[in-house]
LUMMAR-166744 format. One record per residue (C-alpha): y, z, x. Coordinates in steps of 0.5 Angstrom, whole numbers, plus 500, padded with zeros to 3 digits. Each point is the difference from the previous one (the first is absolute). Last residue first. Example, Ala and Ser with C-alpha at 12.3 -4.5 7.8 and 13.67 -1.06 7.14 Angstrom:
c2,c3,c1
498,514,527 $
493,502,498 $
END
This chain:
c2,c3,c1
881,190,210 $
495,501,494 $
502,495,494 $
504,504,494 $
496,501,494 $
502,495,494 $
502,503,493 $
499,496,495 $
504,502,494 $
500,493,497 $
508,498,500 $
503,506,504 $
494,501,505 $
499,492,501 $
508,499,501 $
500,506,505 $
494,497,504 $
503,493,500 $
506,503,503 $
497,503,506 $
500,508,501 $
504,505,503 $
497,507,499 $
504,506,499 $
498,501,493 $
496,493,497 $
503,499,493 $
507,503,502 $
502,507,497 $
506,499,495 $
507,501,501 $
502,493,503 $
503,499,506 $
507,498,504 $
500,502,507 $
507,502,503 $
500,499,507 $
503,505,506 $
494,505,502 $
494,495,499 $
504,494,503 $
494,494,498 $
506,494,501 $
499,499,492 $
502,508,500 $
506,499,504 $
503,494,496 $
499,504,494 $
504,505,503 $
506,496,502 $
500,495,494 $
500,507,496 $
507,502,503 $
501,507,498 $
503,504,494 $
496,499,494 $
503,499,494 $
505,505,495 $
504,501,506 $
503,493,500 $
503,498,506 $
500,493,499 $
496,498,507 $
495,507,499 $
499,499,492 $
499,492,501 $
501,496,494 $
499,492,502 $
495,502,505 $
499,497,507 $
508,499,500 $
501,502,507 $
505,505,503 $
495,501,506 $
501,508,501 $
501,502,493 $
504,506,500 $
504,499,494 $
501,493,498 $
506,501,496 $
499,506,497 $
499,507,502 $
493,504,500 $
501,507,503 $
497,504,495 $
494,495,500 $
499,502,507 $
500,507,499 $
495,499,493 $
495,496,505 $
500,505,506 $
493,502,499 $
498,493,497 $
502,496,506 $
496,505,505 $
494,499,495 $
501,493,500 $
500,499,507 $
494,504,502 $
496,496,494 $
499,502,493 $
497,494,498 $
504,496,495 $
502,500,492 $
507,497,498 $
505,502,495 $
505,495,498 $
508,500,503 $
498,495,505 $
501,504,506 $
493,504,497 $
500,506,496 $
494,504,502 $
492,501,498 $
495,502,505 $
493,499,502 $
498,505,506 $
497,505,495 $
495,495,497 $
498,499,507 $
502,494,504 $
494,497,505 $
500,493,497 $
507,499,500 $
502,503,507 $
494,496,503 $
502,493,496 $
507,501,503 $
497,502,507 $
496,494,500 $
507,495,499 $
500,497,493 $
498,493,499 $
494,502,496 $
493,496,502 $
497,506,501 $
501,504,494 $
505,506,499 $
506,497,497 $
495,497,495 $
499,507,497 $
507,501,500 $
502,494,495 $
496,499,494 $
502,496,494 $
496,500,494 $
496,495,495 $
501,497,494 $
501,507,496 $
498,501,493 $
498,507,500 $
493,498,502 $
503,496,506 $
504,507,502 $
493,504,500 $
496,494,504 $
505,501,505 $
500,508,500 $
492,499,501 $
500,495,505 $
504,504,505 $
507,502,503 $
505,498,494 $
506,505,501 $
505,496,499 $
501,493,497 $
498,498,493 $
500,492,499 $
502,497,493 $
497,493,499 $
506,496,496 $
496,494,497 $
496,504,495 $
505,504,498 $
504,494,498 $
508,500,499 $
503,500,493 $
505,506,502 $
497,505,496 $
493,498,503 $
502,502,507 $
504,506,498 $
493,503,497 $
496,498,506 $
505,504,504 $
499,506,496 $
493,500,500 $
499,499,508 $
506,505,500 $
496,506,497 $
493,499,502 $
504,499,507 $
503,506,500 $
508,499,502 $
502,504,494 $
496,506,503 $
506,501,505 $
498,502,506 $
504,496,505 $
506,501,494 $
502,507,504 $
502,496,506 $
505,495,496 $
500,492,500 $
492,500,499 $
497,493,502 $
498,503,507 $
502,498,507 $
494,501,505 $
493,501,497 $
498,501,493 $
496,506,496 $
505,503,496 $
505,494,500 $
495,496,496 $
502,493,501 $
498,494,494 $
500,494,504 $
501,495,494 $
496,493,500 $
503,492,500 $
507,503,497 $
502,496,495 $
506,494,500 $
503,496,495 $
507,502,504 $
502,504,495 $
494,503,499 $
501,503,507 $
506,504,498 $
495,503,494 $
494,501,505 $
504,504,505 $
504,505,495 $
493,501,496 $
496,502,507 $
506,504,502 $
500,504,494 $
492,500,499 $
498,504,507 $
499,499,507 $
502,493,502 $
497,495,506 $
502,493,498 $
495,494,500 $
502,493,501 $
495,495,501 $
502,494,504 $
498,493,496 $
508,499,498 $
503,500,507 $
507,497,499 $
501,505,496 $
498,506,504 $
507,503,501 $
502,499,493 $
493,503,497 $
501,506,505 $
507,502,498 $
499,506,496 $
495,503,505 $
502,508,498 $
499,504,506 $
496,502,505 $
495,495,498 $
498,493,501 $
493,496,501 $
502,492,501 $
493,496,499 $
496,495,503 $
504,499,507 $
501,494,503 $
505,500,505 $
506,497,496 $
498,506,494 $
500,506,505 $
507,496,503 $
503,501,493 $
498,507,499 $
502,502,507 $
507,497,499 $
501,503,493 $
498,507,503 $
506,500,506 $
503,507,498 $
493,503,499 $
500,504,493 $
496,495,497 $
494,501,505 $
496,494,501 $
492,500,500 $
498,493,501 $
493,498,497 $
494,496,503 $
494,497,496 $
495,497,504 $
498,493,498 $
503,496,506 $
497,505,505 $
501,508,501 $
500,500,507 $
505,494,501 $
504,502,494 $
501,507,503 $
503,496,506 $
505,496,495 $
502,506,497 $
502,503,506 $
503,495,504 $
505,499,494 $
501,507,499 $
502,501,508 $
505,494,499 $
503,504,494 $
500,506,504 $
504,496,506 $
505,498,495 $
501,506,497 $
501,503,507 $
505,495,502 $
504,501,493 $
501,507,502 $
502,500,506 $
499,506,504 $
497,496,506 $
497,503,506 $
493,499,499 $
500,494,495 $
497,494,504 $
496,505,504 $
497,503,493 $
499,493,498 $
496,498,506 $
496,506,499 $
498,498,493 $
497,506,496 $
506,504,500 $
503,493,496 $
497,502,494 $
506,505,498 $
498,501,493 $
496,494,497 $
494,503,497 $
494,496,501 $
495,500,494 $
493,498,500 $
497,499,492 $
493,501,500 $
495,494,501 $
497,502,507 $
504,496,504 $
507,503,496 $
498,506,503 $
499,498,507 $
506,495,500 $
505,506,497 $
497,505,506 $
501,495,506 $
506,497,497 $
505,506,499 $
498,507,496 $
503,505,505 $
505,496,504 $
507,504,497 $
497,500,492 $
494,501,497 $
498,496,494 $
494,502,496 $
494,496,500 $
499,497,493 $
493,502,497 $
496,497,494 $
496,494,504 $
504,494,499 $
500,494,495 $
506,496,501 $
503,497,494 $
507,503,500 $
497,507,502 $
493,501,497 $
496,507,503 $
493,499,499 $
496,505,496 $
496,506,503 $
493,500,501 $
501,497,508 $
497,496,505 $
504,499,506 $
501,493,503 $
505,498,494 $
502,493,501 $
507,499,498 $
500,495,493 $
506,496,501 $
504,497,494 $
502,493,500 $
507,497,500 $
501,493,498 $
506,496,503 $
END
């Protein structure tokens, strides 16, 4: 059966060139995936409806569905929880499609570090996602997992040339090239960062100008087309000027997370938006997560307490599930569950769930490093896109 490329209607006028992913002409912005119910169907659908890439984060979406939470309220059964989250993902993708329309471009972000990442990838494809975006590990087997869905775009999130080379060489054996590559800068991004050690976060080797050139060279060396694999920088893009500068360097667009987390349509609790929007530069810190990766978040009361006793907790870390309250395999490798003193010693699911509920005192609130486009104001998705794509800053309505 013939497959025809879709041209998503671009409702926002911009002087910037379109982002083309697997035949889809889009506005040059990918909305970043933010897990545990932050970027779900409302946000992704609204972004896709405007002609950009709307992204649903697949992590623990059951928390947005009271019936699914009730079903799993008293269970620590890993399989039951995993199946419930898969069901929630299906609901969210279909709901986002209802908002975005048939031509809206819906992506699903899946963390490679999750123990059930493969099930999430397959379900996203079954539910009608247009793309799989995968980070938090090298997505070596993504072409195999999506083999039955050849029209789904595959987009890895990587940070430097070495990882890109490894992924592209592996994918080439399956006669598959990425449809785009998100290039994350650990110095600016929020959540889990694409660096393996704290001292790497500010390393100049991740600078976009350098990395974009290195990755283009790798693509050419492996006989792939630079024109067909747009590179999408992620981290620190909060205005039209920065986006334009990256495109002038050869980028196909940018992935942007935190500015979308404080929009009206974002699925997050109002308190979540408040914490991110009102954070001052000194409130944003980098620390080691339970995944064994540096992470960036707002210094809430819980995180302040944790960091004050971090060394003491690491000294007491013991293997074989440590002090994990649930003994669940939410992450394939969890420093807390596995007793790895080099990683964070807390249950990340518990703290992210508290943030999703709006618990300011106990939650872990991931955030990027840079100022927000509208300061502490909560604006609509369309206003944010107009500002990022055309430098148009609307005045908020009175009252």
